[in-house]
N, CA, C and O atoms as a GROMACS GRO file, in nm:
protein
  284
    1UNK      N    1  -4.474  -4.685  12.408
    1UNK     CA    2  -4.562  -4.589  12.335
    1UNK      C    3  -4.692  -4.666  12.294
    1UNK      O    4  -4.688  -4.782  12.252
    2UNK      N    5  -4.800  -4.600  12.310
    2UNK     CA    6  -4.929  -4.658  12.271
    2UNK      C    7  -4.959  -4.612  12.127
    2UNK      O    8  -4.942  -4.494  12.095
    3UNK      N    9  -5.004  -4.701  12.045
    3UNK     CA   10  -5.039  -4.674  11.908
    3UNK      C   11  -5.187  -4.682  11.887
    3UNK      O   12  -5.255  -4.757  11.957
    4UNK      N   13  -5.239  -4.606  11.792
    4UNK     CA   14  -5.381  -4.615  11.753
    4UNK      C   15  -5.384  -4.693  11.623
    4UNK      O   16  -5.326  -4.651  11.523
    5UNK      N   17  -5.452  -4.807  11.625
    5UNK     CA   18  -5.460  -4.891  11.508
    5UNK      C   19  -5.596  -4.868  11.439
    5UNK      O   20  -5.701  -4.867  11.503
    6UNK      N   21  -5.589  -4.849  11.305
    6UNK     CA   22  -5.709  -4.813  11.232
    6UNK      C   23  -5.726  -4.917  11.120
    6UNK      O   24  -5.629  -4.973  11.067
    7UNK      N   25  -5.852  -4.941  11.086
    7UNK     CA   26  -5.887  -5.021  10.967
    7UNK      C   27  -5.870  -4.933  10.847
    7UNK      O   28  -5.848  -4.813  10.862
    8UNK      N   29  -5.879  -4.988  10.730
    8UNK     CA   30  -5.870  -4.910  10.605
    8UNK      C   31  -5.984  -4.808  10.604
    8UNK      O   32  -5.963  -4.693  10.566
    9UNK      N   33  -6.105  -4.850  10.644
    9UNK     CA   34  -6.218  -4.755  10.642
    9UNK      C   35  -6.192  -4.640  10.740
    9UNK      O   36  -6.217  -4.524  10.706
   10UNK      N   37  -6.143  -4.669  10.859
   10UNK     CA   38  -6.122  -4.563  10.959
   10UNK      C   39  -6.009  -4.468  10.909
   10UNK      O   40  -6.018  -4.347  10.930
   11UNK      N   41  -5.904  -4.521  10.844
   11UNK     CA   42  -5.799  -4.437  10.791
   11UNK      C   43  -5.853  -4.349  10.679
   11UNK      O   44  -5.818  -4.231  10.671
   12UNK      N   45  -5.935  -4.405  10.594
   12UNK     CA   46  -5.989  -4.328  10.484
   12UNK      C   47  -6.071  -4.213  10.534
   12UNK      O   48  -6.067  -4.106  10.474
   13UNK      N   49  -6.145  -4.230  10.642
   13UNK     CA   50  -6.223  -4.121  10.699
   13UNK      C   51  -6.132  -4.009  10.758
   13UNK      O   52  -6.167  -3.891  10.754
   14UNK      N   53  -6.018  -4.049  10.812
   14UNK     CA   54  -5.928  -3.945  10.871
   14UNK      C   55  -5.850  -3.870  10.767
   14UNK      O   56  -5.829  -3.749  10.782
   15UNK      N   57  -5.806  -3.934  10.662
   15UNK     CA   58  -5.722  -3.865  10.566
   15UNK      C   59  -5.802  -3.827  10.437
   15UNK      O   60  -5.747  -3.767  10.344
   16UNK      N   61  -5.928  -3.862  10.433
   16UNK     CA   62  -6.015  -3.824  10.323
   16UNK      C   63  -5.966  -3.878  10.188
   16UNK      O   64  -5.967  -3.810  10.086
   17UNK      N   65  -5.923  -4.005  10.192
   17UNK     CA   66  -5.892  -4.078  10.069
   17UNK      C   67  -5.986  -4.192  10.062
   17UNK      O   68  -6.029  -4.244  10.165
   18UNK      N   69  -6.021  -4.234   9.943
   18UNK     CA   70  -6.106  -4.352   9.918
   18UNK      C   71  -6.033  -4.480   9.968
   18UNK      O   72  -5.912  -4.493   9.950
   19UNK      N   73  -6.107  -4.571  10.028
   19UNK     CA   74  -6.052  -4.698  10.075
   19UNK      C   75  -5.972  -4.770   9.964
   19UNK      O   76  -5.864  -4.823   9.987
   20UNK      N   77  -6.029  -4.769   9.846
   20UNK     CA   78  -5.964  -4.839   9.733
   20UNK      C   79  -5.831  -4.774   9.703
   20UNK      O   80  -5.733  -4.843   9.676
   21UNK      N   81  -5.826  -4.640   9.708
   21UNK     CA   82  -5.701  -4.569   9.679
   21UNK      C   83  -5.592  -4.604   9.782
   21UNK      O   84  -5.474  -4.618   9.748
   22UNK      N   85  -5.635  -4.618   9.908
   22UNK     CA   86  -5.542  -4.659  10.010
   22UNK      C   87  -5.488  -4.797   9.982
   22UNK      O   88  -5.367  -4.818   9.988
   23UNK      N   89  -5.574  -4.893   9.953
   23UNK     CA   90  -5.535  -5.030   9.928
   23UNK      C   91  -5.454  -5.048   9.801
   23UNK      O   92  -5.355  -5.121   9.800
   24UNK      N   93  -5.494  -4.982   9.694
   24UNK     CA   94  -5.432  -5.004   9.562
   24UNK      C   95  -5.313  -4.910   9.528
   24UNK      O   96  -5.223  -4.951   9.456
   25UNK      N   97  -5.313  -4.787   9.579
   25UNK     CA   98  -5.210  -4.693   9.541
   25UNK      C   99  -5.112  -4.657   9.652
   25UNK      O  100  -4.992  -4.642   9.628
   26UNK      N  101  -5.165  -4.644   9.774
   26UNK     CA  102  -5.075  -4.596   9.881
   26UNK      C  103  -5.005  -4.712   9.953
   26UNK      O  104  -4.888  -4.702   9.988
   27UNK      N  105  -5.075  -4.820   9.975
   27UNK     CA  106  -5.021  -4.933  10.047
   27UNK      C  107  -4.906  -4.994   9.962
   27UNK      O  108  -4.922  -5.026   9.844
   28UNK      N  109  -4.794  -5.006  10.029
   28UNK     CA  110  -4.671  -5.068   9.972
   28UNK      C  111  -4.598  -4.971   9.885
   28UNK      O  112  -4.490  -5.008   9.837
   29UNK      N  113  -4.642  -4.851   9.859
   29UNK     CA  114  -4.564  -4.751   9.786
   29UNK      C  115  -4.530  -4.634   9.881
   29UNK      O  116  -4.415  -4.589   9.888
   30UNK      N  117  -4.631  -4.588   9.951
   30UNK     CA  118  -4.614  -4.481  10.049
   30UNK      C  119  -4.628  -4.535  10.187
   30UNK      O  120  -4.548  -4.500  10.275
   31UNK      N  121  -4.726  -4.619  10.210
   31UNK     CA  122  -4.749  -4.682  10.340
   31UNK      C  123  -4.684  -4.819  10.342
   31UNK      O  124  -4.725  -4.907  10.266
   32UNK      N  125  -4.585  -4.837  10.425
   32UNK     CA  126  -4.505  -4.956  10.424
   32UNK      C  127  -4.535  -5.051  10.538
   32UNK      O  128  -4.553  -5.008  10.652
   33UNK      N  129  -4.542  -5.179  10.508
   33UNK     CA  130  -4.566  -5.281  10.610
   33UNK      C  131  -4.456  -5.281  10.713
   33UNK      O  132  -4.338  -5.275  10.677
   34UNK      N  133  -4.491  -5.286  10.840
   34UNK     CA  134  -4.394  -5.281  10.948
   34UNK      C  135  -4.367  -5.141  10.996
   34UNK      O  136  -4.319  -5.122  11.108
   35UNK      N  137  -4.398  -5.042  10.913
   35UNK     CA  138  -4.379  -4.902  10.949
   35UNK      C  139  -4.516  -4.837  10.970
   35UNK      O  140  -4.548  -4.787  11.077
   36UNK      N  141  -4.595  -4.840  10.864
   36UNK     CA  142  -4.725  -4.771  10.867
   36UNK      C  143  -4.843  -4.869  10.891
   36UNK      O  144  -4.952  -4.827  10.928
   37UNK      N  145  -4.820  -4.996  10.868
   37UNK     CA  146  -4.927  -5.090  10.894
   37UNK      C  147  -4.868  -5.224  10.935
   37UNK      O  148  -4.752  -5.256  10.911
   38UNK      N  149  -4.957  -5.298  10.998
   38UNK     CA  150  -4.918  -5.436  11.041
   38UNK      C  151  -5.030  -5.536  11.001
   38UNK      O  152  -5.145  -5.499  10.974
   39UNK      N  153  -4.990  -5.660  10.999
   39UNK     CA  154  -5.084  -5.771  10.977
   39UNK      C  155  -5.084  -5.854  11.108
   39UNK      O  156  -5.002  -5.943  11.126
   40UNK      N  157  -5.179  -5.821  11.199
   40UNK     CA  158  -5.179  -5.889  11.328
   40UNK      C  159  -5.196  -6.040  11.313
   40UNK      O  160  -5.280  -6.090  11.238
   41UNK      N  161  -5.112  -6.109  11.388
   41UNK     CA  162  -5.114  -6.254  11.396
   41UNK      C  163  -5.086  -6.321  11.261
   41UNK      O  164  -5.124  -6.436  11.240
   42UNK      N  165  -5.019  -6.250  11.171
   42UNK     CA  166  -4.982  -6.306  11.042
   42UNK      C  167  -5.096  -6.328  10.948
   42UNK      O  168  -5.083  -6.402  10.851
   43UNK      N  169  -5.212  -6.265  10.977
   43UNK     CA  170  -5.330  -6.285  10.894
   43UNK      C  171  -5.339  -6.189  10.777
   43UNK      O  172  -5.243  -6.119  10.745
   44UNK      N  173  -5.454  -6.187  10.715
   44UNK     CA  174  -5.474  -6.099  10.600
   44UNK      C  175  -5.518  -5.963  10.640
   44UNK      O  176  -5.498  -5.867  10.565
   45UNK      N  177  -5.579  -5.950  10.758
   45UNK     CA  178  -5.631  -5.820  10.805
   45UNK      C  179  -5.516  -5.724  10.820
   45UNK      O  180  -5.408  -5.760  10.867
   46UNK      N  181  -5.540  -5.596  10.778
   46UNK     CA  182  -5.438  -5.492  10.792
   46UNK      C  183  -5.488  -5.387  10.886
   46UNK      O  184  -5.602  -5.342  10.878
   47UNK      N  185  -5.397  -5.348  10.979
   47UNK     CA  186  -5.427  -5.237  11.069
   47UNK      C  187  -5.318  -5.132  11.052
   47UNK      O  188  -5.198  -5.161  11.061
   48UNK      N  189  -5.363  -5.010  11.029
   48UNK     CA  190  -5.270  -4.898  11.008
   48UNK      C  191  -5.236  -4.831  11.140
   48UNK      O  192  -5.320  -4.820  11.228
   49UNK      N  193  -5.111  -4.785  11.152
   49UNK     CA  194  -5.062  -4.724  11.273
   49UNK      C  195  -5.072  -4.572  11.252
   49UNK      O  196  -4.989  -4.511  11.183
   50UNK      N  197  -5.172  -4.514  11.313
   50UNK     CA  198  -5.206  -4.372  11.290
   50UNK      C  199  -5.091  -4.277  11.321
   50UNK      O  200  -5.062  -4.186  11.242
   51UNK      N  201  -5.027  -4.296  11.432
   51UNK     CA  202  -4.917  -4.203  11.474
   51UNK      C  203  -4.807  -4.198  11.371
   51UNK      O  204  -4.752  -4.090  11.344
   52UNK      N  205  -4.773  -4.309  11.314
   52UNK     CA  206  -4.665  -4.312  11.215
   52UNK      C  207  -4.703  -4.252  11.085
   52UNK      O  208  -4.623  -4.184  11.020
   53UNK      N  209  -4.829  -4.276  11.045
   53UNK     CA  210  -4.882  -4.214  10.920
   53UNK      C  211  -4.889  -4.065  10.939
   53UNK      O  212  -4.845  -3.989  10.852
   54UNK      N  213  -4.942  -4.020  11.049
   54UNK     CA  214  -4.954  -3.876  11.074
   54UNK      C  215  -4.818  -3.807  11.077
   54UNK      O  216  -4.802  -3.698  11.023
   55UNK      N  217  -4.722  -3.872  11.140
   55UNK     CA  218  -4.586  -3.814  11.149
   55UNK      C  219  -4.528  -3.794  11.007
   55UNK      O  220  -4.473  -3.688  10.976
   56UNK      N  221  -4.540  -3.896  10.923
   56UNK     CA  222  -4.486  -3.888  10.789
   56UNK      C  223  -4.560  -3.793  10.704
   56UNK      O  224  -4.497  -3.726  10.621
   57UNK      N  225  -4.692  -3.780  10.717
   57UNK     CA  226  -4.770  -3.682  10.644
   57UNK      C  227  -4.729  -3.539  10.677
   57UNK      O  228  -4.719  -3.455  10.588
   58UNK      N  229  -4.706  -3.511  10.806
   58UNK     CA  230  -4.671  -3.376  10.845
   58UNK      C  231  -4.523  -3.347  10.807
   58UNK      O  232  -4.492  -3.233  10.771
   59UNK      N  233  -4.436  -3.443  10.814
   59UNK     CA  234  -4.300  -3.424  10.771
   59UNK      C  235  -4.292  -3.374  10.629
   59UNK      O  236  -4.222  -3.277  10.599
   60UNK      N  237  -4.366  -3.441  10.540
   60UNK     CA  238  -4.368  -3.406  10.401
   60UNK      C  239  -4.429  -3.267  10.383
   60UNK      O  240  -4.373  -3.186  10.309
   61UNK      N  241  -4.540  -3.239  10.446
   61UNK     CA  242  -4.604  -3.107  10.431
   61UNK      C  243  -4.514  -2.995  10.486
   61UNK      O  244  -4.491  -2.895  10.418
   62UNK      N  245  -4.464  -3.011  10.605
   62UNK     CA  246  -4.383  -2.906  10.666
   62UNK      C  247  -4.250  -2.890  10.594
   62UNK      O  248  -4.198  -2.778  10.584
   63UNK      N  249  -4.194  -2.999  10.544
   63UNK     CA  250  -4.069  -2.993  10.468
   63UNK      C  251  -4.086  -2.915  10.341
   63UNK      O  252  -3.998  -2.837  10.304
   64UNK      N  253  -4.198  -2.934  10.274
   64UNK     CA  254  -4.229  -2.864  10.152
   64UNK      C  255  -4.248  -2.713  10.176
   64UNK      O  256  -4.205  -2.630  10.096
   65UNK      N  257  -4.314  -2.682  10.289
   65UNK     CA  258  -4.332  -2.544  10.324
   65UNK      C  259  -4.201  -2.475  10.354
   65UNK      O  260  -4.179  -2.360  10.315
   66UNK      N  261  -4.115  -2.548  10.426
   66UNK     CA  262  -3.981  -2.492  10.463
   66UNK      C  263  -3.900  -2.461  10.335
   66UNK      O  264  -3.840  -2.353  10.324
   67UNK      N  265  -3.898  -2.554  10.240
   67UNK     CA  266  -3.820  -2.532  10.118
   67UNK      C  267  -3.879  -2.415  10.036
   67UNK      O  268  -3.805  -2.345   9.968
   68UNK      N  269  -4.008  -2.396  10.043
   68UNK     CA  270  -4.069  -2.279   9.971
   68UNK      C  271  -4.023  -2.147  10.032
   68UNK      O  272  -4.001  -2.049   9.961
   69UNK      N  273  -4.010  -2.146  10.164
   69UNK     CA  274  -3.969  -2.026  10.235
   69UNK      C  275  -3.821  -1.988  10.197
   69UNK      O  276  -3.787  -1.870  10.191
   70UNK      N  277  -3.740  -2.087  10.173
   70UNK     CA  278  -3.602  -2.065  10.136
   70UNK      C  279  -3.580  -2.007  10.000
   70UNK      O  280  -3.476  -1.948   9.972
   71UNK      N  281  -3.679  -2.025   9.912
   71UNK     CA  282  -3.662  -1.983   9.773
   71UNK      C  283  -3.686  -1.833   9.754
   71UNK      O  284  -3.675  -1.783   9.642
   0.00000   0.00000   0.00000
């Protein structure tokens, strides 16, 4: 499978969150290393895996919608 790797700036443009919010609030609480982002070559640079982030975002959204329909 091919993945789309995004910088923090590119991810912020796609999901409309501030870069600082991604780094300080989402990373390591919602976005997990090895799942949603990687550190290529063991460095400090972070690349986010778009397909995995998108999948988890839609799971949460559609799951909430489904539970609302059941009520």
